N, CA and C of each residue as an Amber inpcrd file, in Angstrom:
protein
   753
  81.6000000 164.1450000 102.9820000  82.7740000 163.2950000 102.8430000
  83.4390000 163.0980000 104.2040000  83.7920000 161.8640000 104.5180000
  84.3000000 161.5250000 105.8360000  85.8180000 161.5880000 105.8730000
  86.3280000 162.2680000 106.8840000  87.7750000 162.3670000 107.0570000
  88.2440000 161.2160000 107.9400000  89.3180000 160.5800000 107.5740000
  89.8500000 159.4910000 108.3810000  91.3740000 159.5180000 108.3480000
  91.9710000 158.9470000 109.3610000  93.4360000 158.9030000 109.4040000
  93.9340000 157.9330000 108.3400000  95.0050000 158.3140000 107.6850000
  95.5510000 157.4970000 106.6060000  96.5200000 156.4560000 107.1490000
  96.5740000 155.3250000 106.4750000  97.4880000 154.2410000 106.8180000
  98.1210000 153.7230000 105.5310000  99.0100000 152.7500000 105.6550000
  99.6370000 152.1200000 104.4970000  99.1560000 150.6890000 104.3610000
  98.9210000 150.2900000 103.1190000  98.3770000 148.9510000 102.8500000
  99.0910000 148.3080000 101.6670000  99.0380000 146.9820000 101.6260000
  99.3560000 146.2510000 100.3990000  98.0390000 145.7830000  99.8020000
  98.0800000 145.4540000  98.5160000  96.8720000 145.0850000  97.7860000
  96.8620000 143.5870000  97.4930000  95.7040000 142.9690000  97.6400000
  95.5400000 141.5530000  97.3120000  95.9540000 141.3070000  95.8580000
  96.8310000 140.3380000  95.6480000  97.3990000 140.1130000  94.3190000
  96.3470000 139.6650000  93.3090000  95.4560000 138.7800000  93.7220000
  94.4150000 138.3170000  92.7920000  93.5180000 139.4640000  92.3620000
  93.1890000 140.3270000  93.3070000  92.3570000 141.4810000  92.9780000
  93.1050000 142.4260000  92.0430000  94.3770000 142.6630000  92.3420000
  95.1890000 143.5370000  91.4870000  95.2800000 142.9830000  90.0670000
  95.3910000 141.6730000  89.9370000  95.4360000 141.0510000  88.6110000
  94.1240000 141.2610000  87.8680000  93.0140000 141.1700000  88.6000000
  91.6960000 141.3950000  87.9860000  91.5900000 142.8410000  87.4810000
  92.1250000 143.7750000  88.2680000  92.1210000 145.1720000  87.8380000
  92.9940000 145.3750000  86.6050000  94.1740000 144.7370000  86.5940000
  95.1150000 144.8910000  85.4820000  94.5340000 144.3940000  84.1670000
  93.7150000 143.3670000  84.2370000  93.0810000 142.8330000  83.0250000
  92.0870000 143.8260000  82.4430000  91.5190000 144.6620000  83.3170000
  90.5450000 145.6440000  82.8650000  91.1990000 146.9440000  82.4060000
  92.3840000 147.2430000  82.9600000  93.0520000 148.5120000  82.6510000
  94.5570000 148.3310000  82.8300000  95.3120000 148.4430000  81.7540000
  96.7570000 148.2000000  81.8270000  97.5320000 149.3370000  82.4910000
  96.8360000 150.3940000  82.9170000  97.4970000 151.4750000  83.6440000
  97.6010000 151.1840000  85.1400000  96.9780000 150.0990000  85.5860000
  97.0720000 149.7050000  86.9950000  98.5100000 149.3270000  87.3050000
  99.0740000 149.8880000  88.3710000 100.4640000 149.6070000  88.7260000
 100.6140000 148.1710000  89.2210000 101.6870000 147.5210000  88.8430000
 101.9040000 146.1100000  89.1490000 102.1490000 145.8680000  90.6340000
 101.6070000 144.7460000  91.1270000 101.9540000 144.2550000  92.4660000
 102.4330000 142.8060000  92.3340000 103.0370000 142.5070000  91.1890000
 103.4810000 141.1540000  90.8920000 104.6910000 140.7470000  91.7190000
 104.6560000 139.5550000  92.3500000 105.8290000 139.0550000  93.0870000
 107.0250000 138.8440000  92.1630000 106.7620000 138.4680000  90.9030000
 107.8420000 138.2390000  89.9500000 108.6430000 139.5130000  89.6860000
 107.9930000 140.6580000  89.8360000 108.6610000 141.9320000  89.6220000
 109.0970000 142.5670000  90.9340000 108.8800000 141.8490000  92.0490000
 109.2380000 142.3790000  93.3510000 108.3500000 143.5110000  93.8110000
 107.1270000 143.5460000  93.2880000 106.2100000 144.6460000  93.5940000
 105.0690000 144.2360000  94.5320000 105.1290000 143.0090000  95.0770000
 104.0090000 142.5290000  95.8860000 103.8610000 143.2880000  97.2010000
 104.9230000 143.9860000  97.6280000 104.8510000 144.7910000  98.8520000
 104.6840000 146.2750000  98.5460000 104.2660000 146.5990000  97.3400000
 104.0740000 148.0040000  96.9710000 103.1000000 148.6580000  97.9560000
 103.4930000 149.7470000  98.5980000 102.5950000 150.3880000  99.5660000
 101.5690000 151.3090000  98.9050000 100.3690000 151.2990000  99.4430000
  99.3010000 152.1850000  99.0130000  98.8380000 152.9980000 100.2130000
  98.5860000 154.2820000 100.0100000  98.0800000 155.1460000 101.0650000
  96.5590000 155.1580000 101.0160000  95.9250000 154.9580000 102.1450000
  94.4590000 154.9650000 102.1850000  93.9870000 154.9290000 103.6290000
  92.7340000 154.7700000 103.8690000  91.7060000 154.7040000 102.8390000
  91.1770000 156.1200000 102.6120000  91.0980000 156.5330000 101.3340000
  90.5370000 157.8160000 100.9630000  89.1000000 157.5990000 100.5170000
  88.1730000 158.2540000 101.1770000  86.7570000 158.0680000 100.8520000
  86.3170000 159.1490000  99.8750000  85.8680000 158.7270000  98.6990000
  85.4470000 159.6560000  97.6580000  83.9270000 159.7530000  97.6060000
  83.4260000 160.3480000  96.5410000  81.9890000 160.5170000  96.3760000
  81.2760000 159.1720000  96.4080000  80.0500000 159.1880000  96.8780000
  79.2240000 157.9810000  96.9580000  79.8620000 156.9170000  97.8580000
  80.7150000 157.3770000  98.8060000  81.3540000 156.4820000  99.7730000
  82.2660000 155.4410000  99.1320000  82.7620000 155.7360000  97.9570000
  83.7430000 154.8450000  97.3330000  85.0780000 154.9760000  98.0620000
  85.7230000 153.8460000  98.3450000  87.0100000 153.8480000  99.0230000
  88.1330000 153.6450000  98.0030000  89.1800000 154.4440000  98.1440000
  90.3160000 154.3650000  97.2270000  91.6270000 154.3270000  98.0080000
  92.6440000 153.7310000  97.3920000  94.0140000 153.7900000  97.8990000
  94.9080000 154.3520000  96.7960000  95.9120000 155.1160000  97.2070000
  96.7870000 155.8020000  96.2640000  98.1880000 155.1930000  96.3310000
  98.7570000 154.7800000  95.2020000 100.1130000 154.2050000  95.2190000
 101.1420000 155.1890000  95.7500000 101.9800000 154.7050000  96.6330000
 103.0800000 155.4790000  97.2010000 104.3670000 154.9930000  96.5450000
 105.1820000 155.8980000  96.1010000 106.4290000 155.4970000  95.4450000
 107.6330000 156.1250000  96.1430000 108.7360000 155.4030000  96.1300000
 109.9910000 155.9230000  96.6830000 110.5030000 157.0530000  95.8000000
 111.3430000 157.9250000  96.3370000 111.8640000 159.0420000  95.5320000
 112.7270000 158.5440000  94.3800000 112.5250000 159.1460000  93.2260000
 113.2950000 158.7970000  92.0280000 113.8660000 160.0760000  91.4160000
 114.9880000 159.9720000  90.7190000 115.5930000 161.1670000  90.1150000
 114.6110000 161.9700000  89.2570000 113.7430000 161.2970000  88.5240000
 112.8040000 162.0050000  87.6330000 111.8290000 162.8900000  88.4110000
 111.5530000 162.5170000  89.6800000 110.5970000 163.2830000  90.4720000
 111.0920000 164.7080000  90.7480000 112.4010000 164.8940000  90.7680000
 112.9600000 166.2130000  91.1110000 112.5160000 167.2890000  90.1200000
 112.4060000 166.9010000  88.8630000 112.0320000 167.8700000  87.8300000
 110.5390000 167.8710000  87.5240000 109.7830000 167.0280000  88.2260000
 108.3400000 166.9870000  88.0230000 107.6620000 167.9940000  88.9410000
 106.5830000 168.5690000  88.4580000 105.8270000 169.5290000  89.2510000
 104.5940000 168.8520000  89.8450000 104.2050000 169.3010000  91.0290000
 102.9540000 168.8160000  91.5980000 101.8190000 169.1550000  90.6460000
 100.9370000 168.1970000  90.4650000  99.8280000 168.3970000  89.5280000
  98.5910000 167.7300000  90.1170000  97.5160000 167.7660000  89.3660000
  96.2630000 167.1860000  89.8590000  96.4000000 165.6880000  90.0900000
  97.3050000 165.0320000  89.3650000  97.4440000 163.5840000  89.4900000
  98.7730000 163.1550000  90.1150000  99.5100000 164.1140000  90.7260000
 100.8270000 163.7840000  91.2640000 101.1970000 164.7550000  92.3870000
 101.7630000 164.2110000  93.4760000 102.2400000 165.0590000  94.5740000
 103.5820000 164.5420000  95.0800000 104.5420000 165.4410000  95.1860000
 105.8130000 165.1000000  95.8170000 105.6360000 165.0580000  97.3360000
 106.4030000 164.1980000  97.9810000 106.4270000 164.1460000  99.4420000
 107.7710000 164.7080000  99.8960000 107.7220000 165.8300000 100.5960000
 108.9240000 166.5330000 101.0230000 108.9880000 166.5370000 102.5500000
 110.1230000 166.1470000 103.1200000 110.2130000 166.1350000 104.5810000
 110.4740000 167.5420000 105.1200000 110.5620000 167.6740000 106.4360000
 110.6950000 168.9900000 107.0760000 112.0180000 169.6710000 106.7610000
 112.9700000 168.9180000 106.2170000 114.2650000 169.4910000 105.8460000
 114.3170000 169.8730000 104.3680000 113.1620000 169.6900000 103.6780000
 113.1070000 170.0250000 102.2600000 113.5940000 168.9200000 101.3490000
 113.7850000 167.7320000 101.8940000 114.2790000 166.5970000 101.1110000
 113.1190000 165.8220000 100.4830000 113.2800000 165.4690000  99.2110000
 112.2840000 164.6430000  98.5250000 112.3690000 163.2170000  99.0470000
 111.2900000 162.7060000  99.6290000 111.3210000 161.3530000 100.1970000
 110.2890000 160.4130000  99.5580000 109.5730000 160.8860000  98.5330000
 108.6050000 160.0170000  97.8830000 107.6110000 160.8120000  97.0640000
 106.5830000 160.1090000  96.5900000 105.5510000 160.7630000  95.7880000
 104.2720000 159.9340000  95.8150000 103.1610000 160.5960000  95.5290000
 101.8670000 159.9320000  95.4170000 101.3990000 160.0110000  93.9750000
 101.0440000 158.8510000  93.4130000 100.5460000 158.7820000  92.0370000
  99.0200000 158.7110000  92.0490000  98.3850000 159.8660000  92.0860000
  96.9260000 159.9110000  92.1270000  96.3050000 159.3270000  90.8560000
  97.0140000 159.4240000  89.7450000  96.4800000 158.9080000  88.4890000
  96.2770000 157.3960000  88.5230000  97.0070000 156.7200000  89.4200000
  96.9050000 155.2640000  89.5240000  96.1680000 154.8100000  90.7860000
  95.4090000 155.7110000  91.4270000  94.6740000 155.3060000  92.6250000
  93.6210000 154.2660000  92.2470000  93.3380000 153.3750000  93.1930000
  92.4990000 152.2050000  92.9050000  91.3550000 152.0800000  93.8960000
  90.1910000 151.6500000  93.4090000  89.0710000 151.3930000  94.3210000
  89.3470000 150.1420000  95.1470000  88.9810000 150.1760000  96.4220000
  89.2500000 149.0420000  97.3090000  88.0630000 148.7880000  98.2220000
  88.0720000 147.6110000  98.8180000  87.1900000 147.2790000  99.9330000
  88.0960000 146.7290000 101.0300000  87.5650000 146.6070000 102.2230000
  88.4050000 146.2020000 103.3550000  89.0340000 144.8290000 103.1720000
  88.3980000 143.9530000 102.3790000  88.9160000 142.5880000 102.2550000
  89.9430000 142.4080000 101.1360000  90.3350000 143.4820000 100.4370000
  91.3690000 143.3490000  99.4010000  92.6440000 144.1050000  99.7830000
  92.6940000 144.6450000 101.0010000  93.8780000 145.3670000 101.4590000
  94.3510000 144.8040000 102.7960000  95.6480000 144.9010000 103.0230000
  96.2630000 144.4290000 104.2660000  97.1260000 145.5400000 104.8370000
  96.9230000 145.8430000 106.1130000  97.6630000 146.9140000 106.7670000
  99.1540000 146.5790000 106.8340000 100.0000000 147.5320000 106.4780000
 101.4490000 147.3690000 106.5630000 101.9140000 147.7750000 107.9680000
 102.6870000 146.9060000 108.5890000 103.2420000 147.2040000 109.9090000
 104.5760000 147.9340000 109.7530000 104.6350000 149.1640000 110.2690000
 105.8870000 149.9190000 110.1610000 106.5200000 150.1390000 111.5430000
 105.9400000 149.4830000 112.5400000 106.5130000 149.5780000 113.8780000
 107.8400000 148.8260000 113.9030000 108.9090000 149.4520000 114.4350000
 110.2280000 148.7880000 114.4860000 110.1650000 147.4910000 115.2870000
 110.9550000 146.5190000 114.8540000 111.0150000 145.2240000 115.5310000
 112.4840000 144.8680000 115.7670000 112.7480000 144.2030000 116.8650000
 114.1320000 143.8600000 117.2150000 114.7930000 142.9700000 116.1680000
 113.9730000 142.2230000 115.4240000 114.5220000 141.3040000 114.4230000
 114.7670000 141.9740000 113.0680000 114.4060000 143.2430000 112.9370000
 114.5860000 143.9430000 111.6630000 116.0650000 144.0440000 111.2910000
 116.3490000 143.8540000 110.0300000 117.6990000 144.0970000 109.5200000
 117.8920000 145.6070000 109.3700000 119.1260000 146.0710000 109.2490000
 119.3610000 147.5090000 109.0220000 118.5850000 148.0310000 107.8090000
 118.5110000 147.2170000 106.7550000 117.7850000 147.6250000 105.5530000
 116.2950000 147.7550000 105.8450000 115.7360000 146.8060000 106.6340000
 114.3180000 146.8740000 106.9820000 114.0130000 148.0770000 107.8670000
 114.9140000 148.3770000 108.8100000 114.7200000 149.5420000 109.6770000
 114.7250000 150.8320000 108.8550000 115.6420000 150.8980000 107.9100000
 115.7450000 152.0800000 107.0570000 114.4670000 152.2490000 106.2320000
 113.9520000 151.1380000 105.7100000 112.7360000 151.2020000 104.8940000
 111.5340000 151.6070000 105.7470000 111.4380000 151.0530000 106.9510000
 110.3370000 151.4120000 107.8390000 110.4040000 152.8890000 108.2330000
 111.6010000 153.3930000 108.4320000 111.7680000 154.8120000 108.7430000
 111.2710000 155.6800000 107.5910000 111.6050000 155.2590000 106.3760000
 111.1520000 155.9920000 105.1980000 109.6270000 155.9780000 105.1150000
 109.0350000 154.7800000 105.2770000 107.5740000 154.6730000 105.2280000
 106.9200000 155.5210000 106.3120000 107.5110000 155.5080000 107.5030000
 106.9590000 156.2810000 108.6110000 106.9790000 157.7740000 108.2970000
 108.0830000 158.2550000 107.7420000 108.1870000 159.6710000 107.3890000
 107.2190000 160.0420000 106.2640000 107.0780000 159.1310000 105.2880000
 106.1420000 159.3740000 104.1980000 104.7040000 159.4320000 104.7230000
 104.3810000 158.5030000 105.6230000 103.0260000 158.4600000 106.1680000
 102.7380000 159.6810000 107.0380000 103.7300000 160.1320000 107.7940000
 103.5460000 161.3460000 108.5990000 103.1920000 162.5250000 107.7020000
 103.9040000 162.6600000 106.5890000 103.6060000 163.7430000 105.6400000
 102.1770000 163.6120000 105.1120000 101.7850000 162.3750000 104.7810000
 100.4360000 162.1540000 104.2430000  99.3680000 162.5660000 105.2520000
  99.5630000 162.2190000 106.5080000  98.5710000 162.5850000 107.5120000
  98.5840000 164.0740000 107.8190000  99.7550000 164.6910000 107.7290000
  99.8250000 166.1490000 107.8950000  99.1110000 166.8620000 106.7500000
  99.0410000 166.1890000 105.6100000  98.4210000 166.7860000 104.4150000
  97.1730000 166.0220000 103.9820000  96.5280000 165.3670000 104.9340000
  95.3750000 164.5120000 104.6210000  94.2510000 165.2770000 103.9340000
  93.9850000 166.4920000 104.3780000  92.8980000 167.2770000 103.7800000
  93.1720000 167.5730000 102.3070000  94.3900000 167.9730000 102.0020000
  94.7170000 168.2930000 100.6130000  94.7360000 167.0330000  99.7460000
  95.1630000 165.9010000 100.3270000  95.1380000 164.6290000  99.5960000
  93.7040000 164.2570000  99.2490000  92.8050000 164.3940000 100.2210000
  91.3990000 164.0750000  99.9970000  90.7940000 164.9770000  98.9220000
  91.0990000 166.2700000  99.0120000  90.5500000 167.2160000  98.0330000
  91.0800000 166.9170000  96.6330000  92.3860000 166.6300000  96.5380000
  92.9700000 166.3590000  95.2250000  92.4110000 165.0700000  94.6320000
  92.2680000 164.0400000  95.4460000  91.7280000 162.7660000  94.9670000
  90.3100000 162.9400000  94.4550000  89.5020000 163.6810000  95.1920000
  88.1190000 163.9150000  94.7690000  88.0460000 164.7610000  93.5070000
  88.8890000 165.7830000  93.4320000  88.8910000 166.6460000  92.2510000
  89.2950000 165.8630000  91.0110000  90.3370000 165.0530000  91.1320000
  90.7760000 164.2440000  89.9970000  89.7010000 163.2450000  89.5980000
  89.1110000 162.5910000  90.5940000  88.0660000 161.5950000  90.3200000
  86.9090000 162.2230000  89.5420000  86.4570000 163.3850000  90.0000000
  85.3360000 164.0450000  89.3220000  85.7440000 164.4850000  87.9130000
  86.9750000 164.9530000  87.7690000  87.4460000 165.3860000  86.4520000
  87.4170000 164.2170000  85.4690000  88.0030000 163.0950000  85.8800000
  88.1290000 161.9480000  84.9760000  86.7870000 161.2740000  84.7020000
  85.9240000 161.2180000  85.6900000  84.6470000 160.5080000  85.5030000
  83.5500000 161.3910000  84.9060000  83.7070000 162.7300000  85.0170000
  82.6390000 163.6150000  84.5430000  83.0300000 164.4540000  83.3230000
  84.2970000 164.8640000  83.2440000  84.7090000 165.7270000  82.1260000
  86.0560000 165.2900000  81.5440000  86.1940000 164.0100000  81.1750000
  87.4970000 163.5070000  80.6850000  87.9730000 164.2040000  79.4160000
  87.0490000 164.7870000  78.6380000  87.4200000 165.4230000  77.3700000
  88.1670000 166.7420000  77.5720000  88.1440000 167.2950000  78.7780000
  88.7820000 168.5980000  79.0200000  90.3070000 168.5250000  78.9720000
  90.8590000 167.3600000  79.2510000  92.3120000 167.1840000  79.1350000
  92.5980000 165.7410000  78.7520000  92.8070000 165.5220000  77.4820000
  93.0510000 164.1660000  76.9870000  94.3370000 163.5890000  77.5700000
  95.3610000 164.4400000  77.7410000  96.6340000 163.9560000  78.2830000
  96.4560000 163.4550000  79.7140000  95.7480000 164.2090000  80.5250000
  95.5070000 163.7940000  81.9040000  94.6710000 162.5220000  81.9440000
  93.6510000 162.4680000  81.1190000  92.7850000 161.2820000  81.0780000
  93.5770000 160.0540000  80.6670000  94.5000000 160.1940000  79.7090000
  95.3080000 159.0560000  79.2690000  96.2350000 158.5620000  80.3720000
  96.6620000 159.4660000  81.2550000  97.5630000 159.0740000  82.3450000
  96.8320000 158.3490000  83.4740000  95.5580000 158.5540000  83.5630000
  94.7870000 158.0350000  84.7040000  94.1270000 156.6960000  84.4060000
  93.9760000 155.9160000  85.4650000  93.1840000 154.6880000  85.3510000
  91.7330000 155.0490000  85.0550000  91.0310000 154.0950000  84.4830000
  89.5990000 154.2710000  84.2410000  88.8610000 153.8960000  85.5240000
  88.5950000 154.8910000  86.3610000  88.0670000 154.6310000  87.6930000
  86.7290000 153.8990000  87.6790000  85.8510000 154.2860000  86.7870000
  84.5300000 153.6460000  86.7340000  84.6410000 152.1770000  86.3200000
  85.5200000 151.9080000  85.3740000  85.7170000 150.5190000  84.9340000
  86.2770000 149.6730000  86.0750000  87.2150000 150.2450000  86.8420000
  87.8130000 149.5110000  87.9570000  86.8080000 149.3110000  89.0930000
  85.9260000 150.2600000  89.2980000  84.8890000 150.0950000  90.3150000
  83.9620000 148.9290000  89.9580000  83.6840000 148.7660000  88.6690000
  82.8570000 147.6400000  88.2250000  83.5720000 146.3210000  88.5110000
  84.8980000 146.2940000  88.3240000  85.6840000 145.1020000  88.6380000
  85.5880000 144.7910000  90.1290000  85.7390000 145.8230000  90.9680000
  85.6410000 145.6300000  92.4150000  84.2760000 145.0950000  92.8110000
  83.2190000 145.6490000  92.2120000  81.8660000 145.1930000  92.5480000
  81.6750000 143.7210000  92.2010000  82.1740000 143.3120000  91.0310000
  82.0620000 141.9040000  90.6310000  82.9130000 141.0240000  91.5330000
  84.1130000 141.4820000  91.8390000  85.0280000 140.7220000  92.7000000
  84.4220000 140.5170000  94.0790000  83.8500000 141.5830000  94.6290000
  83.2180000 141.5050000  95.9480000  82.0210000 140.5650000  95.9230000
  81.2350000 140.6670000  94.8690000  80.0570000 139.8030000  94.7430000
  80.4600000 138.3340000  94.6730000  81.5230000 138.0400000  93.9080000
  81.9900000 136.6530000  93.7930000  82.5160000 136.1330000  95.1280000
  83.2560000 136.9940000  95.8530000  83.7970000 136.5730000  97.1460000
  82.6730000 136.3110000  98.1480000  81.6550000 137.1460000  98.1250000
  80.5160000 136.9540000  99.0180000  79.7730000 135.6650000  98.6700000
  79.6390000 135.4030000  97.3620000  78.9790000 134.1760000  96.9380000
  79.8110000 132.9620000  97.3170000  81.1380000 133.0690000  97.1590000
  82.0290000 131.9760000  97.5320000  81.9170000 131.6710000  99.0190000
  81.8690000 132.7200000  99.8380000  81.7360000 132.5380000 101.2860000
  80.4150000 131.8740000 101.6260000  79.3500000 132.3130000 100.9530000
  78.0340000 131.7140000 101.1940000  78.0410000 130.2400000 100.7930000
  78.6870000 129.9230000  99.6610000  78.7890000 128.5290000  99.2080000
  79.5360000 127.6780000 100.2270000  80.6560000 128.2160000 100.7300000
  81.4610000 127.4730000 101.6930000  80.6860000 127.2180000 102.9810000
  79.9600000 128.2240000 103.4220000  79.1680000 128.0530000 104.6470000
  78.0750000 127.0000000 104.4440000  77.4400000 127.0280000 103.2790000
  76.3710000 126.0650000 102.9800000  76.9210000 124.6390000 102.8940000
  77.9740000 124.4680000 102.0940000  78.5310000 123.1330000 101.8760000
  79.1390000 122.5580000 103.1580000  79.9020000 123.3780000 103.8660000
  80.6000000 122.8760000 105.0560000  79.6720000 122.5670000 106.2230000
  78.4560000 123.0570000 106.1680000  77.4970000 122.7590000 107.2310000
  76.5820000 121.5860000 106.8880000  76.7670000 121.0290000 105.6730000
  75.9710000 119.8480000 105.3100000  76.4870000 118.6160000 106.0510000
  75.6030000 117.7170000 106.4450000  76.0480000 116.4420000 107.0420000
  76.9260000 115.6850000 106.0530000  77.8550000 114.8930000 106.5630000
  78.7960000 114.1600000 105.7200000  78.0850000 113.3090000 104.6710000
  76.9910000 112.6830000 105.0570000  76.2920000 111.7960000 104.1160000
  75.5610000 112.5510000 103.0110000  75.4880000 113.8710000 103.1260000
  74.8060000 114.6620000 102.1060000  75.7900000 115.3940000 101.1960000
  77.0790000 115.0530000 101.3090000  78.0820000 115.7020000 100.4600000
  78.7370000 114.6910000  99.5260000  79.3720000 115.2090000  98.4970000
  79.9810000 114.3780000  97.4580000  81.2580000 115.0730000  96.9840000
  82.2550000 114.2690000  96.5820000  83.5340000 114.8160000  96.1380000
  83.8060000 114.4510000  94.6790000  84.3360000 115.4010000  93.9480000
  84.7710000 115.1760000  92.5720000  86.2170000 115.6380000  92.4410000
  87.0060000 114.8650000  91.7040000  88.3780000 115.2760000  91.4020000
  88.3740000 115.9070000  90.0220000  88.8470000 117.1480000  89.9270000
  88.7530000 117.8930000  88.6710000  90.0960000 118.4870000  88.2690000
  90.2330000 118.7200000  86.9860000  91.3630000 119.4920000  86.4650000
  91.0030000 120.9710000  86.5870000  91.9800000 121.8120000  86.3500000
  91.7200000 123.2530000  86.4320000  90.6990000 123.6960000  85.3920000
  90.7730000 123.1060000  84.1930000  89.8240000 123.4750000  83.1400000
  88.4080000 123.0290000  83.4920000  88.2930000 121.8670000  84.1330000
  86.9680000 121.4000000  84.5490000  86.3960000 122.2780000  85.6610000
  87.2730000 122.6990000  86.5680000  86.8310000 123.5850000  87.6460000
  86.3540000 124.9100000  87.0580000  87.0690000 125.4200000  86.0750000
  86.6760000 126.6610000  85.4270000  85.3190000 126.5010000  84.7530000
  85.1000000 125.3380000  84.1860000  83.8160000 125.0550000  83.5400000
  82.6790000 125.0750000  84.5610000  82.9360000 124.5270000  85.7290000
  81.9410000 124.5170000  86.7990000  81.6640000 125.9370000  87.2870000
  82.7190000 126.7470000  87.3970000  82.5380000 128.1400000  87.8210000
  81.6870000 128.9040000  86.8150000  81.9380000 128.6780000  85.5490000
  81.2020000 129.3800000  84.5050000  79.7450000 128.9450000  84.4670000
  79.5030000 127.6940000  84.8030000  78.1380000 127.1830000  84.8310000
  77.3140000 127.9400000  85.8630000  77.8550000 128.1010000  87.0630000
  77.1640000 128.8360000  88.1170000  75.9620000 128.0710000  88.6460000
  75.4440000 128.5400000  89.7480000  74.2240000 127.9510000  90.2930000
  74.4400000 126.7140000  91.1340000  75.6730000 126.1880000  91.1780000
  75.9740000 124.9960000  91.9690000  76.9920000 125.3710000  93.0500000
  76.5710000 125.3900000  94.3070000  77.5150000 125.7040000  95.3880000
  78.5860000 124.6160000  95.4970000  79.8460000 125.0280000  95.6880000
  80.9140000 124.0510000  95.8430000  82.0780000 124.6760000  96.5920000
  82.9450000 123.8060000  97.1090000  84.1890000 124.2180000  97.7440000
  85.3100000 123.4360000  97.0860000  86.3660000 124.1270000  96.6520000
  87.4570000 123.4530000  95.9450000  88.7780000 123.6330000  96.6880000
  89.5480000 122.5330000  96.7570000  90.8890000 122.5830000  97.3370000
  91.8500000 121.8550000  96.4010000  93.0520000 122.4190000  96.2700000
  94.0570000 121.8270000  95.3950000  94.8040000 120.7470000  96.1500000
  94.9950000 119.5810000  95.5160000  95.7270000 118.5120000  96.1840000
  97.2070000 118.5700000  95.8240000  97.9830000 117.6510000  96.3560000
  99.4380000 117.6610000  96.1670000  99.8520000 117.3940000  94.7270000
  98.9570000 116.8460000  93.9290000  99.2670000 116.5320000  92.5300000
  98.8470000 117.6500000  91.5830000  98.2490000 118.7190000  92.1260000
  97.8420000 119.8390000  91.2850000  96.4240000 119.7570000  90.7810000
  95.7100000 118.6890000  91.1390000  94.3010000 118.5770000  90.7720000
  93.4540000 119.2670000  91.8460000  92.1620000 119.3670000  91.5920000
  91.2640000 120.0100000  92.5430000  90.2520000 119.0000000  93.0720000
  90.0910000 118.9910000  94.3810000  89.0710000 118.1690000  95.0180000
  87.8990000 119.0830000  95.3360000  86.7880000 118.8270000  94.6680000
  85.6250000 119.7040000  94.7610000  84.5200000 119.0350000  95.5680000
  84.0790000 119.7140000  96.6030000  83.0290000 119.2100000  97.4800000
  81.7120000 119.8800000  97.0950000  80.6930000 119.0610000  96.8010000
  79.3840000 119.5780000  96.4310000  78.3100000 118.8830000  97.2570000
  77.0960000 119.3620000  97.1470000  75.9750000 118.6860000  97.7990000
  75.6340000 117.4340000  96.9990000  75.3160000 116.3660000  97.6900000
  74.9600000 115.1110000  97.0080000  73.8140000 115.3350000  96.0290000
  72.9210000 116.2340000  96.3630000  71.7710000 116.5150000  95.4900000
  72.2010000 117.1180000  94.1580000  73.4080000 117.7100000  94.1070000
  73.9000000 118.3210000  92.8680000  74.7990000 117.3900000  92.0650000
  74.9930000 116.1780000  92.5740000  75.9140000 115.2310000  91.9430000
  75.5700000 115.0080000  90.4710000  74.3300000 114.6810000  90.1770000
  73.9450000 114.3480000  88.8040000  74.1170000 115.5550000  87.8750000
  73.7430000 116.7120000  88.3490000  73.8770000 117.9320000  87.5480000
  75.3280000 118.1940000  87.1800000  76.2120000 118.0820000  88.1600000
  77.6300000 118.3600000  87.9220000  78.2620000 117.2800000  87.0530000
  77.9090000 116.0340000  87.2660000  78.4870000 114.9600000  86.4570000
  78.0600000 115.0630000  84.9920000  76.8480000 115.5290000  84.7560000
  76.4180000 115.7450000  83.3740000  77.2100000 116.8880000  82.7530000
  77.4610000 117.9170000  83.5470000  78.2240000 119.0560000  83.0610000
  79.6570000 118.6400000  82.7330000  80.2250000 117.7850000  83.5740000
  81.5960000 117.3200000  83.3970000  81.5880000 115.8390000  83.0320000
  81.0680000 115.5460000  81.8910000  80.8650000 114.1640000  81.4810000
  82.1230000 113.3210000  81.5860000  83.2760000 113.9180000  81.3460000
  84.5180000 113.1620000  81.3970000  85.2300000 113.2990000  82.7340000
  84.6140000 113.9770000  83.6840000  85.2650000 114.2490000  84.9640000
  85.3900000 113.0100000  85.8310000  86.5620000 112.8050000  86.4130000
  86.7610000 111.7140000  87.3480000  86.2010000 112.1210000  88.6990000
  85.6950000 111.1920000  89.4460000  85.1290000 111.5360000  90.7480000
  85.3750000 110.4380000  91.7460000  85.2490000 110.7870000  92.9950000
  85.3280000 109.7960000  94.0350000  84.2930000 110.1350000  95.1030000
  83.6930000 109.1140000  95.6590000  82.6370000 109.3240000  96.6290000
  83.2090000 109.6740000  97.9970000  82.3980000 110.3470000  98.7810000
  82.8050000 110.7240000 100.1430000  83.1840000 109.4810000 100.9380000
  84.3000000 109.5600000 101.6460000  84.7450000 108.3920000 102.4160000
  85.0300000 108.7890000 103.8390000
């Protein structure tokens, strides 16, 4: 197992939504709930080189009476003050392209509130790096417990995300992103005369995605429709699939 310095990250919202659909124990990163900047501590490398991030939470009154456990750790500063906690039960599998590094370096433009928050994050992260070995050991122990012997503690298993199910989501998400990138590279490198454009609704675009096998690039226009660029050779195939789809030729 590889030891690495820990950092703070935010999670890609689309990826987080995909995880939430698979397991409702995934902690929200919804902008509507003000959780889009939720910090995660990582990257923690587990068995089989799986990468995970652990949700970091601000100190709450309930944490004072909670005990450190296999799925939970209090963060205590050098003065003995509770400054946060790690929710190991909600740790999530990640890849480098679904996380964004959080900048906690002070900036002259920071408001007093932003400076205070960055100070808190900095102190929390210092504790995490001082305790990186124990964090790694606890994450691995919990992971093995939940994935190999979940029946030994039903209460603990119920509190934890289904790690294997979420890893399958990550694998599919990564595969789709790689395929999307390959499609974009293929389509965008075609000569102009070999490409074709279709104007689609969201439901028609979803139908094309489900069909698969046809490389395309889609962009949303100002009216909320999608302009889909395909290879001219795929024009007939796509038009048959979307019999009612409106289209316009490359201009």
